[in-house]
C-alpha positions in Angstrom: -0.2 -0.1 -0.3 3.0 2.0 0.3 3.4 5.7 -2.4 5.1 7.7 -2.9 6.0 10.3 -0.2 4.1 14.2 -0.6 6.7 16.4 1.1 3.8 19.7 1.2 0.9 16.7 2.6 3.2 16.0 5.3 1.4 16.8 8.8 2.4 16.0 12.9 0.1 14.0 14.7 -0.4 12.7 17.8 -0.7 8.5 18.7 -2.1 7.3 22.2 -2.6 3.2 22.3 -4.9 2.5 25.9 -3.7 -0.4 27.0 -8.1 -0.8 26.9 -7.3 -1.8 22.5 -9.0 1.6 22.0 -6.7 4.4 20.6 -6.9 8.4 20.1 -5.3 9.7 17.1 -4.5 14.2 17.2 -4.0 15.8 14.1 -2.1 19.4 13.1 -2.8 20.0 9.9 -5.9 22.2 9.3 -6.1 22.8 5.7 -9.7 24.1 4.0 -11.6 21.2 6.7 -10.6 20.8 10.4 -10.3 17.1 11.2 -11.0 15.8 14.6 -9.3 14.1 17.3 -9.5 10.0 15.7 -11.3 7.9 17.4 -10.4 3.6 17.3 -9.6 0.5 17.6 -6.2 -1.7 17.6 -5.2 -4.9 18.1 -2.0 -7.3 18.0 -1.6 -9.6 15.6 1.8 -11.7 14.6 4.1 -11.5 16.9 4.8 -9.4 19.7 5.9 -6.0 16.4 2.8 -6.3 14.8 0.0 -4.8 14.8 -3.9 -3.4 12.8 -5.9 -0.1 13.9 -9.0 1.5 12.6 -9.9 5.4 13.3 -12.7 7.8 12.3 -13.3 11.3 12.9 -15.1 14.1 12.1 -14.8 16.6 9.8 -15.9 20.0 9.8 -15.6 23.5 7.3 -13.2 26.2 9.3 -15.5 28.7 7.3 -18.7 27.3 8.3 -17.8 25.6 11.3 -20.0 23.2 9.6 -19.9 19.0 9.3 -18.0 18.5 6.4 -18.4 14.6 6.6 -16.3 12.3 7.8 -12.6 9.8 7.5 -12.3 6.3 9.1 -8.5 5.3 7.8 -7.2 1.3 8.4 -3.6 0.6 8.4 -0.5 -1.4 10.3 1.5 -0.7 12.7 5.4 -2.6 13.0 8.0 -1.4 16.0 11.0 -1.5 16.3 13.5 -4.3 17.6 14.1 -1.1 20.6 10.1 -0.9 20.8 10.2 3.3 20.7 9.9 3.5 17.7 7.6 2.3 14.4 6.4 2.6 11.4 2.5 2.8 9.3 1.0 1.8 6.0 -2.7 3.2 5.6 -5.6 4.5 3.7 -8.4 6.4 4.3 -11.7 6.8 2.7 -14.0 10.3 3.4 -17.2 10.3 3.4 -19.3 13.2 2.8 -21.6 14.7 4.2 -24.3 12.6 2.9 -22.4 9.2 3.7 -21.0 8.8 0.5 -18.0 6.8 0.1 -14.5 9.6 -1.9 -11.2 7.4 -3.0 -9.2 5.9 -1.2 -6.2 7.3 0.3 -2.5 5.7 1.2 -0.2 6.8 4.3 2.8 6.1 5.2 3.6 7.0 9.1 6.8 7.1 11.1 6.7 7.8 15.0 9.3 7.7 18.1 8.2 7.0 21.2 8.1 9.9 24.0 8.7 9.0 27.5 8.7 10.5 30.8 12.6 10.7 32.0 13.7 12.1 35.4 
């Protein structure tokens, strides 16, 4: 599912994985539409380093503040040997206000765990 990176489409996000299999993702990429935090589910797949996840978030028009649809994303996550870095491959679909799905788009993520250190 990996595609060519689009440097102008890069943005920051924060993933929080909870022990109960839920997750929360915050995005920092406001273009024309504002994304709310994404809520999702995750599970461990084969071995200790392979995971799957699914997230959904609401989209609002920044000009009007009105509901602009939702976006659902699914993907796989692989932890590094240290467990402190990860990569993801996934895709998402944006749904219109009427629930009509748009064209899927791919995504790739790299992440680093942050720690509370003295």
